[in-house]
TIRO-2110 file (N, C-alpha, C; in Angstrom, 1 decimal):
// TIRO-2110
-8.5, 11.5, 50.4, N, 1, A
-7.4, 10.6, 50.7, CA, 1, A
-6.5, 11.3, 51.7, C, 1, A
-6.4, 12.6, 51.7, N, 2, A
-5.5, 13.4, 52.6, CA, 2, A
-6.0, 13.3, 54.0, C, 2, A
-7.2, 13.0, 54.3, N, 3, A
-7.7, 12.9, 55.6, CA, 3, A
-7.2, 11.6, 56.2, C, 3, A
-7.1, 10.5, 55.4, N, 4, A
-6.5, 9.3, 55.9, CA, 4, A
-5.0, 9.3, 56.0, C, 4, A
-4.4, 9.9, 55.0, N, 5, A
-2.9, 10.0, 55.0, CA, 5, A
-2.6, 11.5, 54.8, C, 5, A
-2.5, 12.2, 56.0, N, 6, A
-2.4, 13.7, 55.9, CA, 6, A
-1.1, 14.2, 55.2, C, 6, A
-0.1, 13.5, 55.2, N, 7, A
1.2, 14.0, 54.6, CA, 7, A
1.3, 13.3, 53.2, C, 7, A
0.3, 12.9, 52.5, N, 8, A
0.4, 12.3, 51.2, CA, 8, A
0.5, 13.3, 50.1, C, 8, A
1.4, 13.0, 49.1, N, 9, A
1.6, 13.7, 47.9, CA, 9, A
0.9, 12.9, 46.9, C, 9, A
0.0, 13.5, 46.1, N, 10, A
-0.7, 12.8, 45.1, CA, 10, A
-0.2, 13.2, 43.7, C, 10, A
-0.1, 12.2, 42.8, N, 11, A
0.3, 12.6, 41.4, CA, 11, A
-0.5, 11.5, 40.6, C, 11, A
-0.9, 12.0, 39.4, N, 12, A
-1.6, 11.1, 38.5, CA, 12, A
-1.0, 11.2, 37.1, C, 12, A
-1.2, 10.1, 36.2, N, 13, A
-0.8, 10.1, 34.9, CA, 13, A
-1.9, 9.6, 34.0, C, 13, A
-2.0, 10.1, 32.7, N, 14, A
-2.9, 9.6, 31.7, CA, 14, A
-2.2, 9.4, 30.4, C, 14, A
-2.4, 8.2, 29.9, N, 15, A
-1.7, 7.8, 28.6, CA, 15, A
-2.7, 7.3, 27.7, C, 15, A
-2.9, 7.9, 26.6, N, 16, A
-3.9, 7.5, 25.5, CA, 16, A
-3.1, 7.3, 24.3, C, 16, A
-3.2, 6.0, 23.6, N, 17, A
-2.5, 5.8, 22.5, CA, 17, A
-3.4, 5.1, 21.5, C, 17, A
-3.3, 5.4, 20.2, N, 18, A
-4.0, 4.9, 19.1, CA, 18, A
-3.1, 4.4, 18.0, C, 18, A
-3.4, 3.2, 17.4, N, 19, A
-2.6, 2.7, 16.4, CA, 19, A
-3.4, 2.1, 15.2, C, 19, A
-3.0, 2.3, 14.0, N, 20, A
-3.7, 1.8, 12.8, CA, 20, A
-2.6, 1.0, 12.1, C, 20, A
-3.0, -0.2, 11.6, N, 21, A
-2.1, -1.1, 10.9, CA, 21, A
-2.7, -1.4, 9.5, C, 21, A
-2.0, -1.2, 8.4, N, 22, A
-2.5, -1.7, 7.2, CA, 22, A
-1.5, -2.7, 6.6, C, 22, A
-2.0, -3.8, 6.2, N, 23, A
-1.1, -4.9, 5.7, CA, 23, A
-1.5, -5.3, 4.3, C, 23, A
-0.5, -5.4, 3.5, N, 24, A
-0.6, -5.9, 2.1, CA, 24, A
0.5, -6.9, 1.8, C, 24, A
0.1, -8.1, 1.6, N, 25, A
1.1, -9.1, 1.4, CA, 25, A
0.7, -10.0, 0.2, C, 25, A
1.7, -10.6, -0.4, N, 26, A
1.4, -11.6, -1.5, CA, 26, A
0.9, -12.9, -0.9, C, 26, A
-0.1, -13.5, -1.5, N, 27, A
-0.6, -14.7, -0.9, CA, 27, A
-1.1, -15.6, -2.1, C, 27, A
-0.7, -16.8, -2.0, N, 28, A
-1.1, -17.9, -3.0, CA, 28, A
-2.4, -18.5, -2.7, C, 28, A
-3.0, -18.1, -1.5, N, 29, A
-4.2, -18.7, -1.0, CA, 29, A
-5.4, -17.8, -1.5, C, 29, A
-6.3, -18.2, -2.3, N, 30, A
-7.3, -17.3, -2.7, CA, 30, A
-8.4, -17.0, -1.6, C, 30, A
-8.4, -17.9, -0.6, N, 31, A
-9.4, -17.8, 0.5, CA, 31, A
-8.8, -16.8, 1.5, C, 31, A
-7.6, -16.5, 1.5, N, 32, A
-7.0, -15.4, 2.4, CA, 32, A
-7.1, -14.1, 2.0, C, 32, A
-7.3, -13.1, 2.8, N, 33, A
-7.3, -11.7, 2.4, CA, 33, A
-5.8, -11.1, 2.5, C, 33, A
-5.2, -10.8, 1.3, N, 34, A
-3.9, -10.3, 1.4, CA, 34, A
-3.8, -8.7, 1.8, C, 34, A
-4.9, -8.1, 1.7, N, 35, A
-5.0, -6.7, 2.2, CA, 35, A
-6.0, -6.4, 3.2, C, 35, A
-5.5, -6.1, 4.4, N, 36, A
-6.4, -5.8, 5.5, CA, 36, A
-5.8, -4.7, 6.3, C, 36, A
-6.6, -4.1, 7.2, N, 37, A
-6.2, -3.1, 8.2, CA, 37, A
-7.1, -3.3, 9.4, C, 37, A
-6.5, -2.9, 10.6, N, 38, A
-7.2, -2.8, 11.8, CA, 38, A
-6.6, -1.7, 12.7, C, 38, A
-7.4, -1.4, 13.8, N, 39, A
-6.9, -0.4, 14.7, CA, 39, A
-6.9, -0.8, 16.1, C, 39, A
-6.1, -0.2, 16.9, N, 40, A
-6.1, -0.5, 18.4, CA, 40, A
-6.0, 0.8, 19.1, C, 40, A
-6.7, 0.7, 20.3, N, 41, A
-6.7, 1.9, 21.2, CA, 41, A
-6.2, 1.4, 22.6, C, 41, A
-5.5, 2.2, 23.3, N, 42, A
-5.1, 1.9, 24.7, CA, 42, A
-5.1, 3.1, 25.5, C, 42, A
-5.7, 2.9, 26.7, N, 43, A
-5.7, 4.0, 27.7, CA, 43, A
-5.2, 3.6, 29.1, C, 43, A
-4.4, 4.3, 29.7, N, 44, A
-3.9, 4.0, 31.0, CA, 44, A
-4.1, 5.1, 31.9, C, 44, A
-4.6, 5.0, 33.2, N, 45, A
-4.7, 6.0, 34.2, CA, 45, A
-4.1, 5.5, 35.4, C, 45, A
-3.1, 6.4, 35.9, N, 46, A
-2.3, 6.0, 37.0, CA, 46, A
-2.4, 7.0, 38.2, C, 46, A
-2.2, 6.5, 39.4, N, 47, A
-2.3, 7.3, 40.6, CA, 47, A
-1.1, 6.9, 41.5, C, 47, A
-0.4, 7.9, 42.0, N, 48, A
0.7, 7.6, 42.9, CA, 48, A
0.4, 8.5, 44.2, C, 48, A
0.5, 7.9, 45.3, N, 49, A
0.4, 8.5, 46.6, CA, 49, A
1.7, 8.3, 47.4, C, 49, A
2.3, 9.3, 47.9, N, 50, A
3.6, 9.1, 48.6, CA, 50, A
3.5, 9.8, 50.0, C, 50, A
4.0, 9.1, 50.9, N, 51, A
4.1, 9.7, 52.3, CA, 51, A
5.6, 9.7, 52.7, C, 51, A
5.9, 9.9, 54.0, N, 52, A
7.2, 10.0, 54.4, CA, 52, A
7.9, 8.6, 54.3, C, 52, A
7.3, 7.5, 54.7, N, 53, A
7.9, 6.1, 54.6, CA, 53, A
7.2, 5.2, 53.6, C, 53, A
6.0, 5.6, 53.1, N, 54, A
5.2, 4.6, 52.3, CA, 54, A
4.8, 5.3, 51.0, C, 54, A
4.5, 4.4, 50.0, N, 55, A
3.9, 4.9, 48.8, CA, 55, A
3.0, 3.8, 48.2, C, 55, A
2.0, 4.3, 47.4, N, 56, A
1.1, 3.4, 46.8, CA, 56, A
1.1, 3.8, 45.3, C, 56, A
1.2, 2.8, 44.4, N, 57, A
1.3, 3.0, 43.0, CA, 57, A
0.1, 2.2, 42.3, C, 57, A
-0.7, 2.7, 41.5, N, 58, A
-1.7, 2.0, 40.8, CA, 58, A
-1.8, 2.5, 39.4, C, 58, A
-2.1, 1.6, 38.4, N, 59, A
-2.3, 1.9, 37.0, CA, 59, A
-3.4, 1.0, 36.5, C, 59, A
-4.5, 1.5, 36.0, N, 60, A
-5.5, 0.7, 35.3, CA, 60, A
-5.4, 0.9, 33.9, C, 60, A
-5.8, -0.2, 33.1, N, 61, A
-5.6, -0.1, 31.7, CA, 61, A
-6.8, -0.6, 30.9, C, 61, A
-7.2, 0.1, 29.9, N, 62, A
-8.2, -0.3, 28.9, CA, 62, A
-7.6, -0.5, 27.5, C, 62, A
-7.8, -1.6, 26.8, N, 63, A
-7.2, -1.8, 25.5, CA, 63, A
-8.3, -2.5, 24.6, C, 63, A
-8.3, -2.1, 23.4, N, 64, A
-9.2, -2.6, 22.4, CA, 64, A
-8.6, -2.7, 21.0, C, 64, A
-9.0, -3.7, 20.2, N, 65, A
-8.6, -3.8, 18.9, CA, 65, A
-9.9, -3.9, 18.1, C, 65, A
-9.9, -3.3, 16.9, N, 66, A
-11.1, -3.2, 16.1, CA, 66, A
-10.9, -3.6, 14.6, C, 66, A
-11.6, -4.5, 14.1, N, 67, A
-11.5, -5.0, 12.7, CA, 67, A
-10.5, -6.0, 12.4, C, 67, A
-10.2, -6.9, 13.4, N, 68, A
-9.2, -7.9, 13.2, CA, 68, A
-9.6, -8.8, 12.1, C, 68, A
-8.8, -9.2, 11.2, N, 69, A
-9.2, -10.1, 10.1, CA, 69, A
-9.3, -11.5, 10.4, C, 69, A
-10.4, -12.1, 10.1, N, 70, A
-10.7, -13.5, 10.3, CA, 70, A
-9.9, -14.3, 9.3, C, 70, A
-9.7, -13.8, 8.1, N, 71, A
-9.0, -14.6, 7.0, CA, 71, A
-7.8, -13.8, 6.5, C, 71, A
-7.0, -13.1, 7.3, N, 72, A
-5.8, -12.4, 6.9, CA, 72, A
-4.8, -13.4, 6.4, C, 72, A
-4.1, -13.1, 5.4, N, 73, A
-3.1, -13.9, 4.8, CA, 73, A
-1.8, -14.0, 5.6, C, 73, A
-1.5, -12.9, 6.2, N, 74, A
-0.1, -12.8, 6.9, CA, 74, A
-0.1, -11.6, 7.8, C, 74, A
0.8, -11.6, 8.8, N, 75, A
0.9, -10.5, 9.6, CA, 75, A
0.4, -10.7, 11.1, C, 75, A
0.4, -9.6, 11.8, N, 76, A
0.0, -9.7, 13.3, CA, 76, A
-1.5, -9.8, 13.4, C, 76, A
-2.3, -9.3, 12.4, N, 77, A
-3.8, -9.3, 12.5, CA, 77, A
-4.3, -10.7, 12.8, C, 77, A
-4.0, -11.7, 11.9, N, 78, A
-4.6, -13.1, 12.2, CA, 78, A
-4.1, -13.6, 13.5, C, 78, A
-2.9, -13.3, 14.0, N, 79, A
-2.4, -13.7, 15.2, CA, 79, A
-3.2, -13.2, 16.4, C, 79, A
-3.6, -11.8, 16.3, N, 80, A
-4.5, -11.2, 17.4, CA, 80, A
-5.8, -11.9, 17.3, C, 80, A
-6.3, -12.1, 16.1, N, 81, A
-7.7, -12.7, 15.9, CA, 81, A
-7.7, -14.1, 16.5, C, 81, A
-6.7, -15.0, 16.3, N, 82, A
-6.7, -16.3, 16.9, CA, 82, A
-6.5, -16.2, 18.4, C, 82, A
-5.6, -15.3, 18.9, N, 83, A
-5.4, -15.3, 20.3, CA, 83, A
-6.6, -14.8, 21.1, C, 83, A
-7.5, -14.1, 20.4, N, 84, A
-8.7, -13.6, 21.1, CA, 84, A
-10.0, -14.4, 20.8, C, 84, A
-9.8, -15.7, 20.5, N, 85, A
-10.9, -16.6, 20.3, CA, 85, A
-11.7, -16.4, 19.2, C, 85, A
-11.3, -15.7, 18.1, N, 86, A
-12.0, -15.3, 17.0, CA, 86, A
-12.9, -14.1, 17.1, C, 86, A
-12.6, -13.3, 18.0, N, 87, A
-13.3, -12.1, 18.2, CA, 87, A
-12.6, -11.0, 17.5, C, 87, A
-13.3, -10.3, 16.5, N, 88, A
-12.7, -9.4, 15.6, CA, 88, A
-12.6, -7.9, 16.3, C, 88, A
-13.2, -7.8, 17.4, N, 89, A
-13.3, -6.5, 18.1, CA, 89, A
-13.0, -6.7, 19.7, C, 89, A
-11.9, -7.4, 20.1, N, 90, A
-11.8, -7.7, 21.5, CA, 90, A
-11.4, -6.4, 22.3, C, 90, A
-11.9, -6.3, 23.6, N, 91, A
-11.6, -5.3, 24.5, CA, 91, A
-11.4, -5.8, 25.9, C, 91, A
-10.6, -5.1, 26.7, N, 92, A
-10.4, -5.6, 28.1, CA, 92, A
-10.1, -4.4, 29.0, C, 92, A
-10.5, -4.5, 30.2, N, 93, A
-10.4, -3.5, 31.2, CA, 93, A
-9.7, -4.2, 32.4, C, 93, A
-8.6, -3.7, 32.9, N, 94, A
-8.0, -4.4, 34.1, CA, 94, A
-7.0, -3.5, 34.8, C, 94, A
-6.6, -4.1, 35.9, N, 95, A
-5.6, -3.4, 36.7, CA, 95, A
-4.2, -3.9, 36.3, C, 95, A
-3.4, -2.9, 35.8, N, 96, A
-2.1, -3.2, 35.2, CA, 96, A
-1.0, -3.3, 36.3, C, 96, A
-1.1, -2.3, 37.3, N, 97, A
-0.1, -2.4, 38.4, CA, 97, A
-0.8, -1.8, 39.7, C, 97, A
-0.5, -2.5, 40.8, N, 98, A
-1.0, -2.0, 42.1, CA, 98, A
0.1, -2.5, 43.1, C, 98, A
0.7, -1.5, 43.7, N, 99, A
1.8, -1.9, 44.6, CA, 99, A
1.9, -0.9, 45.8, C, 99, A
2.2, -1.4, 47.0, N, 100, A
2.4, -0.6, 48.1, CA, 100, A
3.8, -0.8, 48.6, C, 100, A
4.5, 0.3, 48.9, N, 101, A
6.0, 0.2, 49.4, CA, 101, A
6.1, 1.0, 50.7, C, 101, A
6.9, 0.2, 51.6, N, 102, A
7.2, 0.8, 52.9, CA, 102, A
8.7, 0.9, 53.0, C, 102, A
9.3, 2.0, 53.4, N, 103, A
10.7, 2.1, 53.4, CA, 103, A
11.2, 2.8, 54.7, C, 103, A
12.3, 2.2, 55.2, N, 104, A
13.1, 2.8, 56.3, CA, 104, A
14.5, 3.0, 55.9, C, 104, A
15.3, 3.5, 56.7, N, 105, A
16.8, 3.6, 56.4, CA, 105, A
17.4, 2.3, 56.0, C, 105, A
17.0, 1.2, 56.6, N, 106, A
17.6, -0.1, 56.5, CA, 106, A
16.8, -1.1, 55.6, C, 106, A
15.6, -0.8, 55.2, N, 107, A
14.7, -1.7, 54.7, CA, 107, A
13.7, -1.0, 53.7, C, 107, A
13.5, -1.8, 52.5, N, 108, A
12.6, -1.4, 51.6, CA, 108, A
11.7, -2.5, 51.2, C, 108, A
10.4, -2.6, 51.4, N, 109, A
9.5, -3.7, 51.0, CA, 109, A
8.4, -3.2, 50.1, C, 109, A
8.3, -3.9, 49.0, N, 110, A
7.2, -3.6, 48.0, CA, 110, A
6.4, -4.8, 47.8, C, 110, A
5.1, -4.7, 47.9, N, 111, A
4.2, -5.8, 47.7, CA, 111, A
3.1, -5.4, 46.7, C, 111, A
2.7, -6.4, 45.8, N, 112, A
1.6, -6.1, 44.9, CA, 112, A
2.0, -6.4, 43.5, C, 112, A
1.2, -6.0, 42.6, N, 113, A
1.4, -6.3, 41.1, CA, 113, A
2.2, -5.2, 40.6, C, 113, A
3.4, -5.5, 40.2, N, 114, A
4.4, -4.5, 39.7, CA, 114, A
4.8, -4.6, 38.3, C, 114, A
5.4, -3.5, 37.7, N, 115, A
5.8, -3.5, 36.4, CA, 115, A
7.0, -4.5, 36.2, C, 115, A
7.0, -5.1, 35.0, N, 116, A
8.0, -6.1, 34.8, CA, 116, A
8.5, -6.0, 33.3, C, 116, A
9.7, -6.6, 33.0, N, 117, A
10.3, -6.6, 31.7, CA, 117, A
10.2, -8.1, 31.2, C, 117, A
9.6, -8.2, 30.0, N, 118, A
9.4, -9.6, 29.5, CA, 118, A
10.6, -10.1, 28.7, C, 118, A
11.7, -9.4, 28.6, N, 119, A
12.9, -10.0, 28.0, CA, 119, A
13.0, -9.5, 26.5, C, 119, A
12.0, -8.9, 26.0, N, 120, A
12.0, -8.4, 24.6, CA, 120, A
12.6, -7.0, 24.5, C, 120, A
12.9, -6.4, 25.6, N, 121, A
13.5, -5.1, 25.6, CA, 121, A
14.9, -5.2, 25.4, C, 121, A
15.5, -4.4, 24.5, N, 122, A
16.9, -4.4, 24.2, CA, 122, A
17.6, -3.2, 24.9, C, 122, A
18.4, -3.4, 25.9, N, 123, A
19.0, -2.3, 26.5, CA, 123, A
20.4, -2.0, 26.0, C, 123, A
20.5, -1.2, 24.9, N, 124, A
21.8, -0.8, 24.4, CA, 124, A
21.7, 0.6, 23.9, C, 124, A
22.7, 1.2, 23.3, N, 125, A
22.6, 2.6, 23.0, CA, 125, A
22.2, 2.8, 21.6, C, 125, A
21.9, 1.7, 20.8, N, 126, A
21.4, 1.9, 19.4, CA, 126, A
19.9, 1.9, 19.4, C, 126, A
19.4, 3.1, 19.0, N, 127, A
17.9, 3.2, 18.9, CA, 127, A
17.3, 2.3, 17.8, C, 127, A
18.2, 2.0, 16.8, N, 128, A
17.7, 1.2, 15.7, CA, 128, A
17.4, -0.2, 16.2, C, 128, A
18.2, -0.8, 17.1, N, 129, A
18.0, -2.2, 17.6, CA, 129, A
16.9, -2.2, 18.6, C, 129, A
16.7, -1.0, 19.3, N, 130, A
15.7, -1.0, 20.4, CA, 130, A
14.2, -0.9, 20.0, C, 130, A
14.0, -0.2, 18.9, N, 131, A
12.6, 0.0, 18.4, CA, 131, A
11.9, -1.3, 18.1, C, 131, A
12.5, -2.2, 17.2, N, 132, A
11.8, -3.4, 16.9, CA, 132, A
11.5, -4.2, 18.1, C, 132, A
12.5, -4.3, 19.1, N, 133, A
12.2, -5.1, 20.3, CA, 133, A
11.2, -4.5, 21.2, C, 133, A
11.1, -3.1, 21.2, N, 134, A
10.1, -2.4, 22.0, CA, 134, A
8.7, -2.8, 21.4, C, 134, A
8.6, -2.7, 20.1, N, 135, A
7.3, -2.9, 19.4, CA, 135, A
6.8, -4.3, 19.6, C, 135, A
7.8, -5.3, 19.5, N, 136, A
7.5, -6.7, 19.8, CA, 136, A
6.9, -6.9, 21.1, C, 136, A
7.5, -6.3, 22.1, N, 137, A
7.1, -6.5, 23.5, CA, 137, A
5.7, -5.9, 23.8, C, 137, A
5.3, -4.9, 22.9, N, 138, A
3.9, -4.3, 23.2, CA, 138, A
2.9, -5.3, 22.7, C, 138, A
3.2, -6.2, 21.8, N, 139, A
2.2, -7.1, 21.2, CA, 139, A
1.9, -8.2, 22.1, C, 139, A
2.6, -8.4, 23.3, N, 140, A
2.3, -9.5, 24.1, CA, 140, A
1.6, -9.2, 25.4, C, 140, A
0.5, -9.9, 25.6, N, 141, A
-0.1, -9.8, 26.9, CA, 141, A
-0.9, -8.6, 27.3, C, 141, A
-1.4, -8.6, 28.4, N, 142, A
-2.2, -7.5, 28.9, CA, 142, A
-1.4, -6.3, 29.2, C, 142, A
-0.1, -6.4, 29.4, N, 143, A
0.7, -5.2, 29.7, CA, 143, A
0.9, -4.3, 28.5, C, 143, A
0.6, -4.9, 27.3, N, 144, A
0.9, -4.1, 26.0, CA, 144, A
-0.4, -3.9, 25.3, C, 144, A
-0.3, -4.0, 24.0, N, 145, A
-1.5, -3.7, 23.2, CA, 145, A
-2.6, -4.7, 23.2, C, 145, A
-2.2, -6.0, 23.2, N, 146, A
-3.1, -7.0, 23.1, CA, 146, A
-4.2, -7.1, 24.3, C, 146, A
-5.5, -7.0, 24.0, N, 147, A
-6.5, -7.0, 25.0, CA, 147, A
-6.5, -8.3, 25.9, C, 147, A
-6.2, -9.4, 25.3, N, 148, A
-6.3, -10.7, 26.1, CA, 148, A
-5.0, -11.1, 26.6, C, 148, A
-5.0, -11.9, 27.7, N, 149, A
-3.8, -12.4, 28.3, CA, 149, A
-3.3, -13.7, 27.6, C, 149, A
-4.1, -14.4, 27.0, N, 150, A
-3.8, -15.7, 26.3, CA, 150, A
-5.0, -16.2, 25.6, C, 150, A
-4.9, -17.5, 25.1, N, 151, A
-6.0, -18.0, 24.5, CA, 151, A
-7.2, -18.2, 25.4, C, 151, A
-8.3, -17.9, 24.8, N, 152, A
-9.7, -18.0, 25.6, CA, 152, A
-9.9, -19.5, 25.7, C, 152, A
-10.3, -19.9, 26.9, N, 153, A
-10.8, -21.3, 27.2, CA, 153, A
-12.0, -21.6, 26.5, C, 153, A
-12.0, -22.7, 25.9, N, 154, A
-13.3, -23.2, 25.2, CA, 154, A
-14.2, -23.9, 26.1, C, 154, A
-15.4, -23.7, 26.1, N, 155, A
-16.4, -24.3, 27.0, CA, 155, A
-17.1, -25.5, 26.4, C, 155, A
END
């Protein structure tokens, strides 16, 4: 890349996260499983290239959940199972962000797929209020833990 952009500064990031959830809930439905667990993995690889007036930013993401309950009584497990078309082990690989920026003294233009806030983030000084909102925002869409972007289309 330095042959194409000789003044480029390159930087990369790697983020690997694993999560395990165990749920135990009272249920009056004998067909529902009140005790279940599942795990999720997420990996992100990012690359930033910066020149004097331009920059390119890219992040790819892989996410997967394993052991989602088909008959969970309560909790996020059945929600993930339903949102992934009944797949107990959904995975997805995709481009999370890809943006190019050109900047002069009077102008800054950025084009591409950029990071965004979905409104579930609470920006205040209390860590106690921020954590639940942060966790809630991770459960939605491709930008967080969930491998799928929405309900699978039925054929």
